[in-house]
VEXDRENVO-893307 format. One record per residue (C-alpha): chain; residue number from 1; x, y, z. Coordinates in Angstrom, 3 decimals, always signed. Example, Ala and Ser with C-alpha at 12.3 -4.5 7.8 and 13.67 -1.06 7.14 Angstrom:
ch:A i:1 c1:+12.300 c2:-4.500 c3:+7.800 $
ch:A i:2 c1:+13.670 c2:-1.060 c3:+7.140 $
This chain:
ch:A i:1 c1:+45.375 c2:+20.090 c3:+49.086 $
ch:A i:2 c1:+47.164 c2:+21.051 c3:+45.856 $
ch:A i:3 c1:+49.441 c2:+23.428 c3:+47.774 $
ch:A i:4 c1:+50.301 c2:+20.741 c3:+50.355 $
ch:A i:5 c1:+51.285 c2:+18.243 c3:+47.667 $
ch:A i:6 c1:+53.214 c2:+21.004 c3:+45.930 $
ch:A i:7 c1:+55.300 c2:+21.474 c3:+49.087 $
ch:A i:8 c1:+55.983 c2:+17.743 c3:+49.245 $
ch:A i:9 c1:+57.080 c2:+17.695 c3:+45.586 $
ch:A i:10 c1:+59.450 c2:+20.607 c3:+46.170 $
ch:A i:11 c1:+61.115 c2:+18.572 c3:+48.930 $
ch:A i:12 c1:+61.414 c2:+15.616 c3:+46.544 $
ch:A i:13 c1:+63.128 c2:+17.860 c3:+43.993 $
ch:A i:14 c1:+65.650 c2:+18.955 c3:+46.629 $
ch:A i:15 c1:+66.699 c2:+15.331 c3:+47.130 $
ch:A i:16 c1:+67.450 c2:+15.083 c3:+43.385 $
ch:A i:17 c1:+69.889 c2:+18.003 c3:+43.340 $
ch:A i:18 c1:+73.637 c2:+17.562 c3:+42.837 $
ch:A i:19 c1:+74.148 c2:+19.803 c3:+45.861 $
ch:A i:20 c1:+71.909 c2:+21.195 c3:+48.602 $
ch:A i:21 c1:+72.779 c2:+24.738 c3:+49.686 $
ch:A i:22 c1:+71.345 c2:+26.126 c3:+52.910 $
ch:A i:23 c1:+72.056 c2:+29.093 c3:+55.164 $
ch:A i:24 c1:+71.550 c2:+29.685 c3:+58.873 $
ch:A i:25 c1:+67.849 c2:+30.469 c3:+58.406 $
ch:A i:26 c1:+67.162 c2:+27.887 c3:+55.666 $
ch:A i:27 c1:+64.952 c2:+24.898 c3:+56.343 $
ch:A i:28 c1:+63.407 c2:+21.879 c3:+54.647 $
ch:A i:29 c1:+60.185 c2:+20.184 c3:+55.668 $
ch:A i:30 c1:+59.465 c2:+16.487 c3:+56.239 $
ch:A i:31 c1:+58.652 c2:+14.248 c3:+53.274 $
ch:A i:32 c1:+55.113 c2:+13.662 c3:+54.475 $
ch:A i:33 c1:+52.723 c2:+12.002 c3:+51.995 $
ch:A i:34 c1:+49.253 c2:+13.575 c3:+52.171 $
ch:A i:35 c1:+46.130 c2:+11.514 c3:+51.444 $
ch:A i:36 c1:+42.461 c2:+12.575 c3:+51.301 $
ch:A i:37 c1:+39.945 c2:+10.196 c3:+52.875 $
ch:A i:38 c1:+36.256 c2:+10.933 c3:+53.544 $
ch:A i:39 c1:+36.801 c2:+14.545 c3:+52.593 $
ch:A i:40 c1:+39.630 c2:+15.026 c3:+55.109 $
ch:A i:41 c1:+43.371 c2:+15.304 c3:+54.525 $
ch:A i:42 c1:+45.687 c2:+13.061 c3:+56.537 $
ch:A i:43 c1:+49.371 c2:+12.380 c3:+56.837 $
ch:A i:44 c1:+49.731 c2:+8.808 c3:+55.564 $
ch:A i:45 c1:+52.376 c2:+8.069 c3:+58.194 $
ch:A i:46 c1:+50.309 c2:+9.555 c3:+61.046 $
ch:A i:47 c1:+47.194 c2:+7.675 c3:+59.908 $
ch:A i:48 c1:+48.997 c2:+4.332 c3:+59.864 $
ch:A i:49 c1:+50.652 c2:+5.084 c3:+63.208 $
ch:A i:50 c1:+47.202 c2:+5.722 c3:+64.666 $
ch:A i:51 c1:+45.936 c2:+2.371 c3:+63.426 $
ch:A i:52 c1:+48.979 c2:+0.633 c3:+64.905 $
ch:A i:53 c1:+48.298 c2:+2.251 c3:+68.297 $
ch:A i:54 c1:+44.706 c2:+0.979 c3:+68.216 $
ch:A i:55 c1:+45.914 c2:-2.527 c3:+67.304 $
ch:A i:56 c1:+48.482 c2:-2.440 c3:+70.115 $
ch:A i:57 c1:+45.849 c2:-1.330 c3:+72.613 $
ch:A i:58 c1:+43.493 c2:-4.143 c3:+71.551 $
ch:A i:59 c1:+46.347 c2:-6.660 c3:+71.764 $
ch:A i:60 c1:+47.283 c2:-5.398 c3:+75.242 $
ch:A i:61 c1:+43.775 c2:-5.124 c3:+76.737 $
ch:A i:62 c1:+41.945 c2:-7.776 c3:+74.748 $
ch:A i:63 c1:+39.109 c2:-5.393 c3:+73.822 $
ch:A i:64 c1:+38.335 c2:-2.512 c3:+71.491 $
ch:A i:65 c1:+37.599 c2:+0.905 c3:+72.962 $
ch:A i:66 c1:+34.009 c2:+1.729 c3:+71.800 $
ch:A i:67 c1:+35.035 c2:+5.291 c3:+70.901 $
ch:A i:68 c1:+37.091 c2:+3.901 c3:+68.007 $
ch:A i:69 c1:+34.190 c2:+2.028 c3:+66.404 $
ch:A i:70 c1:+32.597 c2:+4.917 c3:+64.402 $
ch:A i:71 c1:+35.983 c2:+5.886 c3:+62.993 $
ch:A i:72 c1:+36.964 c2:+2.328 c3:+62.043 $
ch:A i:73 c1:+33.589 c2:+1.721 c3:+60.390 $
ch:A i:74 c1:+34.401 c2:+4.464 c3:+57.883 $
ch:A i:75 c1:+37.743 c2:+2.931 c3:+56.871 $
ch:A i:76 c1:+37.903 c2:+0.281 c3:+54.174 $
ch:A i:77 c1:+40.812 c2:-2.116 c3:+53.531 $
ch:A i:78 c1:+41.306 c2:-0.350 c3:+50.206 $
ch:A i:79 c1:+41.790 c2:+3.004 c3:+51.962 $
ch:A i:80 c1:+44.365 c2:+1.512 c3:+54.319 $
ch:A i:81 c1:+46.226 c2:+0.116 c3:+51.311 $
ch:A i:82 c1:+46.032 c2:+3.555 c3:+49.690 $
ch:A i:83 c1:+47.721 c2:+5.124 c3:+52.731 $
ch:A i:84 c1:+50.404 c2:+2.421 c3:+52.759 $
ch:A i:85 c1:+51.050 c2:+2.923 c3:+49.036 $
ch:A i:86 c1:+51.407 c2:+6.690 c3:+49.482 $
ch:A i:87 c1:+53.815 c2:+6.204 c3:+52.375 $
ch:A i:88 c1:+55.913 c2:+3.628 c3:+50.522 $
ch:A i:89 c1:+55.953 c2:+5.718 c3:+47.345 $
ch:A i:90 c1:+57.345 c2:+8.711 c3:+49.261 $
ch:A i:91 c1:+60.137 c2:+6.671 c3:+50.804 $
ch:A i:92 c1:+60.980 c2:+4.900 c3:+47.547 $
ch:A i:93 c1:+61.073 c2:+8.124 c3:+45.533 $
ch:A i:94 c1:+63.362 c2:+9.888 c3:+48.011 $
ch:A i:95 c1:+65.613 c2:+6.829 c3:+48.261 $
ch:A i:96 c1:+65.913 c2:+6.447 c3:+44.481 $
ch:A i:97 c1:+66.527 c2:+10.132 c3:+43.809 $
ch:A i:98 c1:+69.147 c2:+10.437 c3:+46.534 $
ch:A i:99 c1:+71.098 c2:+7.364 c3:+45.426 $
ch:A i:100 c1:+70.782 c2:+8.166 c3:+41.723 $
ch:A i:101 c1:+71.323 c2:+11.944 c3:+41.702 $
ch:A i:102 c1:+72.513 c2:+13.405 c3:+45.005 $
ch:A i:103 c1:+75.035 c2:+10.612 c3:+45.587 $
ch:A i:104 c1:+76.159 c2:+10.197 c3:+41.976 $
ch:A i:105 c1:+79.561 c2:+11.824 c3:+42.672 $
ch:A i:106 c1:+80.051 c2:+10.162 c3:+46.086 $
ch:A i:107 c1:+82.971 c2:+7.859 c3:+45.245 $
ch:A i:108 c1:+84.978 c2:+7.490 c3:+48.476 $
ch:A i:109 c1:+84.113 c2:+7.294 c3:+52.172 $
ch:A i:110 c1:+85.316 c2:+10.429 c3:+54.013 $
ch:A i:111 c1:+86.175 c2:+8.400 c3:+57.126 $
ch:A i:112 c1:+88.066 c2:+5.450 c3:+55.657 $
ch:A i:113 c1:+88.848 c2:+6.533 c3:+52.094 $
ch:A i:114 c1:+87.340 c2:+3.286 c3:+50.857 $
ch:A i:115 c1:+85.363 c2:+3.000 c3:+47.627 $
ch:A i:116 c1:+81.649 c2:+3.738 c3:+47.808 $
ch:A i:117 c1:+79.518 c2:+1.018 c3:+46.238 $
ch:A i:118 c1:+75.993 c2:+1.253 c3:+44.844 $
ch:A i:119 c1:+74.850 c2:-0.753 c3:+47.858 $
ch:A i:120 c1:+76.415 c2:+1.875 c3:+50.167 $
ch:A i:121 c1:+74.546 c2:+4.648 c3:+48.338 $
ch:A i:122 c1:+71.230 c2:+2.823 c3:+48.496 $
ch:A i:123 c1:+71.669 c2:+2.010 c3:+52.194 $
ch:A i:124 c1:+72.464 c2:+5.634 c3:+53.089 $
ch:A i:125 c1:+69.595 c2:+6.890 c3:+50.914 $
ch:A i:126 c1:+67.183 c2:+4.447 c3:+52.550 $
ch:A i:127 c1:+68.191 c2:+5.623 c3:+56.051 $
ch:A i:128 c1:+67.705 c2:+9.291 c3:+55.115 $
ch:A i:129 c1:+64.368 c2:+8.613 c3:+53.381 $
ch:A i:130 c1:+63.012 c2:+6.796 c3:+56.432 $
ch:A i:131 c1:+64.156 c2:+9.616 c3:+58.724 $
ch:A i:132 c1:+62.591 c2:+12.349 c3:+56.552 $
ch:A i:133 c1:+59.322 c2:+10.411 c3:+56.222 $
ch:A i:134 c1:+58.962 c2:+9.546 c3:+59.920 $
ch:A i:135 c1:+56.022 c2:+11.708 c3:+60.999 $
ch:A i:136 c1:+56.294 c2:+10.599 c3:+64.644 $
ch:A i:137 c1:+59.656 c2:+12.399 c3:+64.867 $
ch:A i:138 c1:+58.622 c2:+15.659 c3:+63.159 $
ch:A i:139 c1:+54.969 c2:+15.664 c3:+64.397 $
ch:A i:140 c1:+53.812 c2:+18.286 c3:+61.893 $
ch:A i:141 c1:+53.906 c2:+18.717 c3:+58.119 $
ch:A i:142 c1:+55.207 c2:+22.278 c3:+58.559 $
ch:A i:143 c1:+58.167 c2:+21.402 c3:+60.798 $
ch:A i:144 c1:+61.407 c2:+23.185 c3:+59.890 $
ch:A i:145 c1:+64.345 c2:+20.800 c3:+59.474 $
ch:A i:146 c1:+67.610 c2:+22.706 c3:+59.822 $
ch:A i:147 c1:+71.130 c2:+22.039 c3:+58.576 $
ch:A i:148 c1:+72.159 c2:+20.313 c3:+61.807 $
ch:A i:149 c1:+69.174 c2:+17.921 c3:+61.602 $
ch:A i:150 c1:+70.050 c2:+16.935 c3:+58.037 $
ch:A i:151 c1:+73.731 c2:+16.539 c3:+58.834 $
ch:A i:152 c1:+72.853 c2:+14.160 c3:+61.673 $
ch:A i:153 c1:+71.123 c2:+12.041 c3:+59.024 $
ch:A i:154 c1:+74.474 c2:+12.048 c3:+57.144 $
ch:A i:155 c1:+73.052 c2:+14.169 c3:+54.333 $
ch:A i:156 c1:+75.759 c2:+16.452 c3:+52.996 $
ch:A i:157 c1:+74.702 c2:+20.117 c3:+53.067 $
ch:A i:158 c1:+76.709 c2:+23.114 c3:+51.852 $
ch:A i:159 c1:+76.372 c2:+26.006 c3:+54.311 $
ch:A i:160 c1:+76.622 c2:+28.951 c3:+51.926 $
ch:A i:161 c1:+76.739 c2:+31.424 c3:+54.827 $
ch:A i:162 c1:+80.369 c2:+30.404 c3:+55.411 $
ch:A i:163 c1:+81.349 c2:+31.710 c3:+51.945 $
ch:A i:164 c1:+81.141 c2:+35.497 c3:+51.955 $
ch:A i:165 c1:+80.727 c2:+36.125 c3:+48.206 $
ch:A i:166 c1:+78.217 c2:+33.301 c3:+47.734 $
ch:A i:167 c1:+76.264 c2:+34.327 c3:+50.821 $
ch:A i:168 c1:+76.123 c2:+37.936 c3:+49.586 $
ch:A i:169 c1:+74.909 c2:+36.876 c3:+46.125 $
ch:A i:170 c1:+72.187 c2:+34.605 c3:+47.515 $
ch:A i:171 c1:+71.008 c2:+37.171 c3:+50.064 $
ch:A i:172 c1:+70.798 c2:+39.843 c3:+47.347 $
ch:A i:173 c1:+68.860 c2:+37.490 c3:+45.078 $
ch:A i:174 c1:+66.529 c2:+36.556 c3:+47.934 $
ch:A i:175 c1:+65.873 c2:+40.256 c3:+48.617 $
ch:A i:176 c1:+64.995 c2:+40.814 c3:+44.946 $
ch:A i:177 c1:+62.641 c2:+37.835 c3:+45.074 $
ch:A i:178 c1:+60.890 c2:+39.250 c3:+48.159 $
ch:A i:179 c1:+60.441 c2:+42.600 c3:+46.398 $
ch:A i:180 c1:+59.016 c2:+40.760 c3:+43.364 $
ch:A i:181 c1:+56.579 c2:+38.836 c3:+45.564 $
ch:A i:182 c1:+55.499 c2:+41.994 c3:+47.414 $
ch:A i:183 c1:+54.910 c2:+44.119 c3:+44.305 $
ch:A i:184 c1:+53.323 c2:+41.542 c3:+41.965 $
ch:A i:185 c1:+50.882 c2:+38.677 c3:+42.119 $
ch:A i:186 c1:+53.766 c2:+36.196 c3:+41.894 $
ch:A i:187 c1:+54.165 c2:+33.942 c3:+44.930 $
ch:A i:188 c1:+56.417 c2:+31.135 c3:+43.635 $
ch:A i:189 c1:+59.193 c2:+30.803 c3:+41.058 $
ch:A i:190 c1:+60.638 c2:+27.601 c3:+39.596 $
ch:A i:191 c1:+63.903 c2:+28.507 c3:+37.916 $
ch:A i:192 c1:+66.623 c2:+26.676 c3:+36.000 $
ch:A i:193 c1:+69.519 c2:+27.940 c3:+33.899 $
ch:A i:194 c1:+67.271 c2:+27.850 c3:+30.840 $
ch:A i:195 c1:+63.745 c2:+28.580 c3:+32.045 $
ch:A i:196 c1:+61.530 c2:+30.250 c3:+34.628 $
ch:A i:197 c1:+57.984 c2:+29.332 c3:+35.626 $
ch:A i:198 c1:+55.996 c2:+31.767 c3:+37.733 $
ch:A i:199 c1:+52.950 c2:+31.026 c3:+39.823 $
ch:A i:200 c1:+50.843 c2:+34.095 c3:+40.351 $
ch:A i:201 c1:+47.480 c2:+35.192 c3:+41.671 $
ch:A i:202 c1:+45.671 c2:+36.737 c3:+38.736 $
ch:A i:203 c1:+42.568 c2:+38.901 c3:+38.914 $
ch:A i:204 c1:+39.858 c2:+37.587 c3:+36.624 $
ch:A i:205 c1:+37.738 c2:+40.254 c3:+34.968 $
ch:A i:206 c1:+34.695 c2:+38.468 c3:+33.623 $
ch:A i:207 c1:+32.809 c2:+40.257 c3:+30.876 $
ch:A i:208 c1:+29.029 c2:+40.362 c3:+30.655 $
ch:A i:209 c1:+28.442 c2:+37.892 c3:+27.833 $
ch:A i:210 c1:+24.860 c2:+37.959 c3:+26.502 $
ch:A i:211 c1:+23.122 c2:+34.582 c3:+26.609 $
ch:A i:212 c1:+21.494 c2:+33.466 c3:+23.392 $
ch:A i:213 c1:+18.566 c2:+31.897 c3:+25.223 $
ch:A i:214 c1:+17.386 c2:+31.670 c3:+28.774 $
ch:A i:215 c1:+19.191 c2:+29.004 c3:+30.876 $
ch:A i:216 c1:+21.971 c2:+28.576 c3:+28.301 $
ch:A i:217 c1:+25.534 c2:+28.935 c3:+29.589 $
ch:A i:218 c1:+27.899 c2:+31.617 c3:+28.331 $
ch:A i:219 c1:+30.373 c2:+30.365 c3:+25.742 $
ch:A i:220 c1:+33.488 c2:+32.002 c3:+27.222 $
ch:A i:221 c1:+34.822 c2:+34.470 c3:+29.760 $
ch:A i:222 c1:+37.732 c2:+36.864 c3:+29.340 $
ch:A i:223 c1:+40.393 c2:+37.980 c3:+31.783 $
ch:A i:224 c1:+42.974 c2:+40.756 c3:+31.610 $
ch:A i:225 c1:+46.503 c2:+39.474 c3:+32.203 $
ch:A i:226 c1:+49.839 c2:+41.307 c3:+32.370 $
ch:A i:227 c1:+53.151 c2:+39.487 c3:+32.003 $
ch:A i:228 c1:+54.964 c2:+39.904 c3:+35.354 $
ch:A i:229 c1:+58.351 c2:+40.250 c3:+33.638 $
ch:A i:230 c1:+57.929 c2:+42.474 c3:+30.575 $
ch:A i:231 c1:+54.528 c2:+44.026 c3:+31.233 $
ch:A i:232 c1:+52.900 c2:+42.883 c3:+27.981 $
ch:A i:233 c1:+49.119 c2:+42.920 c3:+28.342 $
ch:A i:234 c1:+46.837 c2:+40.126 c3:+27.150 $
ch:A i:235 c1:+43.143 c2:+39.338 c3:+27.101 $
ch:A i:236 c1:+42.880 c2:+35.663 c3:+27.970 $
ch:A i:237 c1:+39.826 c2:+33.746 c3:+26.752 $
ch:A i:238 c1:+38.602 c2:+30.915 c3:+28.973 $
ch:A i:239 c1:+36.165 c2:+28.687 c3:+27.096 $
ch:A i:240 c1:+33.146 c2:+27.445 c3:+29.015 $
ch:A i:241 c1:+31.875 c2:+25.214 c3:+26.213 $
ch:A i:242 c1:+33.729 c2:+23.064 c3:+23.701 $
ch:A i:243 c1:+34.397 c2:+24.763 c3:+20.374 $
ch:A i:244 c1:+33.749 c2:+28.315 c3:+21.593 $
ch:A i:245 c1:+34.731 c2:+30.893 c3:+19.003 $
ch:A i:246 c1:+37.920 c2:+32.836 c3:+19.832 $
ch:A i:247 c1:+37.253 c2:+36.546 c3:+20.233 $
ch:A i:248 c1:+39.334 c2:+38.867 c3:+18.056 $
ch:A i:249 c1:+42.609 c2:+39.975 c3:+19.726 $
ch:A i:250 c1:+42.105 c2:+37.438 c3:+22.541 $
ch:A i:251 c1:+44.589 c2:+34.719 c3:+23.486 $
ch:A i:252 c1:+43.278 c2:+31.217 c3:+24.283 $
ch:A i:253 c1:+43.803 c2:+29.918 c3:+27.809 $
ch:A i:254 c1:+46.685 c2:+27.364 c3:+27.746 $
ch:A i:255 c1:+45.677 c2:+23.703 c3:+27.940 $
ch:A i:256 c1:+48.260 c2:+22.922 c3:+30.630 $
ch:A i:257 c1:+47.630 c2:+26.144 c3:+32.640 $
ch:A i:258 c1:+51.162 c2:+27.382 c3:+31.813 $
ch:A i:259 c1:+51.061 c2:+30.602 c3:+29.778 $
ch:A i:260 c1:+54.131 c2:+31.634 c3:+27.736 $
ch:A i:261 c1:+54.521 c2:+35.344 c3:+27.021 $
ch:A i:262 c1:+54.948 c2:+35.903 c3:+23.274 $
ch:A i:263 c1:+57.270 c2:+38.847 c3:+23.932 $
ch:A i:264 c1:+59.784 c2:+37.623 c3:+26.549 $
ch:A i:265 c1:+58.954 c2:+33.880 c3:+26.677 $
ch:A i:266 c1:+58.357 c2:+34.029 c3:+30.440 $
ch:A i:267 c1:+56.151 c2:+31.175 c3:+31.657 $
ch:A i:268 c1:+53.445 c2:+31.784 c3:+34.266 $
ch:A i:269 c1:+51.016 c2:+29.406 c3:+35.956 $
ch:A i:270 c1:+47.459 c2:+30.620 c3:+35.248 $
ch:A i:271 c1:+45.762 c2:+27.876 c3:+37.233 $
ch:A i:272 c1:+44.691 c2:+30.370 c3:+39.960 $
ch:A i:273 c1:+42.920 c2:+32.391 c3:+37.244 $
ch:A i:274 c1:+41.027 c2:+29.326 c3:+36.021 $
ch:A i:275 c1:+40.145 c2:+28.153 c3:+39.536 $
ch:A i:276 c1:+38.908 c2:+31.616 c3:+40.515 $
ch:A i:277 c1:+36.598 c2:+31.793 c3:+37.479 $
ch:A i:278 c1:+35.278 c2:+28.280 c3:+38.107 $
ch:A i:279 c1:+34.604 c2:+29.143 c3:+41.758 $
ch:A i:280 c1:+32.803 c2:+32.366 c3:+40.843 $
ch:A i:281 c1:+30.636 c2:+30.926 c3:+38.087 $
ch:A i:282 c1:+30.215 c2:+27.287 c3:+39.089 $
ch:A i:283 c1:+31.210 c2:+26.381 c3:+35.513 $
ch:A i:284 c1:+34.175 c2:+24.347 c3:+34.284 $
ch:A i:285 c1:+36.743 c2:+25.842 c3:+31.924 $
ch:A i:286 c1:+37.164 c2:+23.634 c3:+28.847 $
ch:A i:287 c1:+40.869 c2:+23.020 c3:+28.199 $
């Protein structure tokens, strides 16, 4: 579920960029709000579409198909409102970010040369947001939306493959990223001009910590961690009780899951390390 929402957030971030660069093989996904209900994950748009189809069928036939009854009995008005809120939030966020950031330098209409007003920006942003959030058009959360699809929505895209030097630089950088992903535990990089955050799969090496008394929980576990950029090695302490004493030469697990290397200042997401330990032990790491 976390990974699905992460994908959605990445698509939100794209809509806030000054420019969107894509090549022939590049793709974006739909802005598809994901909601968990009764232990299952749903597309908010698909869920609401399904309810509308049931309502239309009842309106048309004058009766409710009995096969729908068990499903509808498990849905509360509050859950329906939750789905509607998630859907509306997605559309509103995309609309606001497009009009405020992506369109901030859109001053004249390319067709007429007329001045672009704030109302024009909001109208265009609203149309694009609705198109990107319309699950019935894309059908699946993993659908690849290409340059031509986005251009039909009147979203300006820079095709970097048409610029030889830029295309070469991006392709080289992409190749280096793939090598990094293949040779390390890193699987995602968030990068700006001033910072880098890595998400990596870290192996947790839990030490045998002697229990003071039978049935008492261990105070802490320790994991070996190597900075993916400079190779500095650390022993990370993950506390399993509040106020656990820090072992000598150990580094405390970061409260926000983001670990900053003391040597090169590279930031890495250690959440997979914490989640792996919690899954293995059934205990919660105290942050």
